[in-house]
C-alpha angles and dihedrals in degrees: 000000000000091000091054091048091049090050092050091050091052096048096080088053092050091049092048089053090054090052090054091048089052091050091050092047091048092050092050091049089050095049092047092046092050093047096045095042092050092048095047095041094049094047092050092046091050093049087051090055104266116141108254095237093053092043092051093048096048092043092050091048091050092049092049093051090051093048090049091053100041132042129217117314091007085078088066091065098049109134126227091248089057090049090051093048090052091047091051089050088054090050092051093048091049093048090053092058 
């Protein structure tokens, strides 16, 4: 009986640890996504003729918008349409300044 009680008492601690692992995993995915998205986006935009400073700024904004909207591994499933919509939002915000 005591062993079962001890196991039940430790269960919430184990579940809390799993939650912390997931948070850490999600944060890592988000950081990687933003870094890789900005690098790839900026490289493509510069190859297409965009000035590097503008490309970097717009790509960073787009990645940030996506990371605000999606968490962790959900970022890996973002469609091209969603990326374009986030980019358009950044363009509109920049034009309003």
